Structures are given as C-alpha cells and as structure tokens.
matplotlib code that plots the C-alpha trace (Angstrom):
import matplotlib.pyplot as plt

x = [-19.1, -18.4, -21.0, -20.0, -21.7, -19.2, -16.0, -13.3, -10.0, -8.0, -5.6, -4.4, -0.9, -1.9, -3.7, -0.6, 1.6, -0.5, -1.0, 2.7, 3.9, 0.8, 1.7, 5.2, 4.0, 1.6, 4.5, 6.7, 3.8, 3.3, 7.1, 7.0, 3.8, 5.5, 8.6, 6.5, 4.0, 4.9, 4.1, 0.8, -2.2, -4.6, -2.1, -4.3, -7.2, -4.9, -3.5, -6.8, -9.3, -7.6, -5.0, -7.6, -9.9, -7.0, -6.4, -10.1, -10.2, -7.0, -8.4, -11.6, -9.7, -7.6, -10.8, -12.4, -9.3, -9.2, -12.9, -12.7, -9.8, -11.5, -15.1, -14.9, -17.5, -17.5, -19.8, -19.0, -21.0, -18.9, -15.7, -16.7, -17.7, -14.3, -12.5, -14.2, -11.9, -8.9, -10.1, -10.9, -7.6, -5.5, -7.3, -6.6, -3.0, -2.6, -4.2, -1.7, 1.2, 0.1, 0.7, 4.2, 4.9, 4.3, 6.5, 9.6, 10.8, 10.4, 12.0, 14.9, 15.7, 15.7, 17.0, 20.7, 20.5, 19.4, 21.0, 24.3, 25.1, 23.6, 20.7, 18.8, 15.3, 13.0, 9.7, 11.1, 14.8, 16.1, 17.9, 18.5, 21.3, 24.8, 25.7, 23.7, 25.1, 23.2, 19.7, 17.1, 13.3, 11.0, 9.7, 13.3, 14.0, 10.7, 11.0, 14.4, 13.4, 9.7, 9.9, 10.7, 7.1, 5.8, 8.0, 6.8, 3.2, 3.8, 5.3, 1.9, 0.0, 1.9, 0.5, -3.0, -3.0, -2.0, -4.7, -7.4, -6.7, -6.5, -9.7, -11.5, -10.5, -12.3, -15.5, -15.1, -14.1, -17.3, -18.8]
y = [-11.7, -14.0, -16.5, -20.0, -21.6, -20.0, -22.1, -20.0, -21.8, -20.4, -17.9, -14.7, -16.1, -19.1, -16.7, -14.4, -17.5, -18.3, -14.7, -13.6, -16.2, -15.4, -11.7, -12.4, -14.7, -11.9, -9.4, -11.6, -12.2, -8.5, -8.0, -10.7, -9.2, -5.8, -7.3, -8.7, -5.8, -5.1, -8.6, -8.9, -7.8, -5.7, -5.3, -3.0, -5.4, -8.2, -5.9, -4.4, -7.3, -10.7, -10.2, -9.2, -12.1, -14.5, -13.0, -13.4, -17.0, -18.0, -16.2, -18.2, -21.4, -20.4, -19.5, -22.8, -24.7, -22.6, -23.1, -26.9, -27.0, -24.9, -25.9, -29.4, -28.2, -25.8, -22.8, -21.5, -18.3, -17.4, -18.2, -16.0, -13.2, -13.6, -13.1, -9.7, -7.8, -9.3, -8.2, -4.7, -4.3, -5.5, -3.1, -0.3, -1.3, -1.4, 2.0, 3.4, 1.7, 3.3, 6.8, 7.8, 9.6, 6.3, 4.3, 6.5, 5.2, 1.5, 2.1, 4.0, 0.9, -1.6, 0.5, 0.2, -3.6, -3.2, 0.1, -0.9, 2.3, 4.5, 6.5, 9.3, 9.0, 12.0, 12.7, 15.1, 14.0, 17.2, 17.5, 20.7, 19.0, 19.1, 15.9, 13.6, 13.5, 10.3, 11.7, 10.1, 10.6, 7.8, 7.5, 7.1, 4.3, 2.6, 2.8, 1.2, -1.4, -1.9, -4.7, -1.9, -0.6, -4.1, -4.5, -1.2, -2.0, -5.5, -4.1, -2.4, -5.5, -7.6, -5.5, -5.4, -9.2, -9.4, -7.0, -8.5, -12.1, -11.6, -9.6, -11.8, -15.0, -13.7, -13.5, -16.8, -18.9, -18.4, -21.8]
z = [26.3, 23.4, 22.3, 23.6, 20.6, 18.2, 18.2, 16.9, 17.2, 14.3, 15.9, 14.4, 14.3, 12.2, 9.8, 9.8, 9.1, 6.0, 4.9, 5.0, 2.5, 0.3, 0.4, -0.7, -3.5, -4.7, -4.5, -6.6, -9.0, -9.5, -10.1, -12.8, -14.2, -14.6, -16.0, -18.9, -19.1, -22.8, -23.9, -21.9, -23.9, -21.9, -19.1, -17.0, -17.2, -15.9, -13.2, -11.9, -12.6, -13.0, -10.2, -7.6, -8.7, -8.1, -4.7, -3.9, -5.1, -3.2, -0.1, -0.4, -0.5, 2.5, 4.4, 3.5, 4.8, 8.0, 8.4, 8.0, 10.5, 13.1, 12.7, 11.1, 8.6, 5.6, 5.1, 1.6, 2.1, 5.2, 3.3, 0.4, 2.9, 4.6, 1.2, 0.6, 3.1, 1.4, -2.0, -0.8, 1.0, -1.9, -4.3, -1.8, -1.5, -5.2, -5.4, -2.8, -4.6, -7.9, -6.4, -7.5, -4.2, -2.4, -4.7, -4.4, -0.9, -2.0, -5.3, -3.7, -1.5, -4.4, -7.3, -6.4, -6.8, -10.5, -11.5, -10.0, -8.1, -5.5, -7.0, -5.6, -6.9, -7.0, -8.6, -11.2, -11.5, -10.0, -6.7, -4.8, -2.9, -4.3, -2.5, -4.8, -8.4, -9.4, -9.4, -11.6, -11.8, -10.8, -14.3, -15.7, -13.3, -13.9, -17.6, -17.5, -14.8, -14.9, -12.3, -9.7, -10.1, -9.6, -6.5, -5.1, -5.6, -4.3, -1.1, -0.4, -1.5, 1.1, 3.9, 2.2, 2.1, 5.8, 6.9, 4.6, 5.4, 9.2, 9.2, 6.8, 8.6, 11.6, 9.5, 7.8, 10.9, 12.8, 13.1]

ax = plt.figure().add_subplot(projection="3d")
ax.plot(x, y, z, "-o")
ax.set_aspect("equal")
plt.show()
C-alpha cells in the first residue's frame, strides 16, 4: 500500500511528454556533433564525458521543475538522485549504438536520404544476394556521411532518455 504522506502527482505521461522532445534534441545534437567530429578537438571526450554530463544536468533541471510542480518544494538531493538513471541509461544506449551490428538497421533506413539511391548496408560490404547491386559497408557509408553514425547512436539515446527520465522522475518526485 502506498504511503499517503508521499504526494506523487507527476504522471508518467507528463514525464514522457517532457522526455520525448529532450530525446529528439539529444539525437539531433549527436548528429550535429558527428557532422563536425573532425573539427572538434578531443571528440571522444566530448562524446563520452561532456555529452552525458549535459544530459545529467538537464535531467536534474527537469527533475527540479517536476518536483516543484508536484511537491511545491525542492529537494536538490532527490533531483540529483533522479538524474542518475538518466545518465546510466544514456551511457548504455550510447554503448549499444556504438556497436556496428546495432547501427546497421538504423543506418539502412536513413542512408538512402543522403546517398541518393537505395543502398544495402552490410558489415563487410559484401552481399551474397544477387538482387542488391548497391551494397556498401557500414564503414564506407559512415566515412562518407558521419552524421549517420550520430543519427544511429541518437536513435538509441532517445530510448535511453525515455527510460531514464521516466524511471528517475519516480525517484525525484517523492515529496
């Protein structure tokens, strides 16, 4: 039985409504980051340290706002604790998105928009099917269009943000 002293009024749908646009913003940010990866010094540090810190800080601000709306008070410690699941889930999503096998389906969907024709993307550039003459390897496509790698990782980050924010908001909105 729930504790009647804890007033939790922020619904999952409200959190979802905030998290989904944030996830899309992070996905677009990753795409832009990968488009400019050659001009960014210490790109991997920006990708694996600065980007998750930004996600953590924005998640903390969202948790503080939700906490103020639902509790009419702010407990910064709970807001910070509520941002930890978002940080962990985004790092896990970035890790999954970094696996080339997981990027192929997402890249296959968006590559025709940039390449200009239908492309069959495989891990090695070889196709045992005779139906698909336009076969390219994932590394060929990502070297030509680096934003596709950012888009593929951003795809997984969207779902990581959704999971982390919804889960973390449950922690932070306990009054």
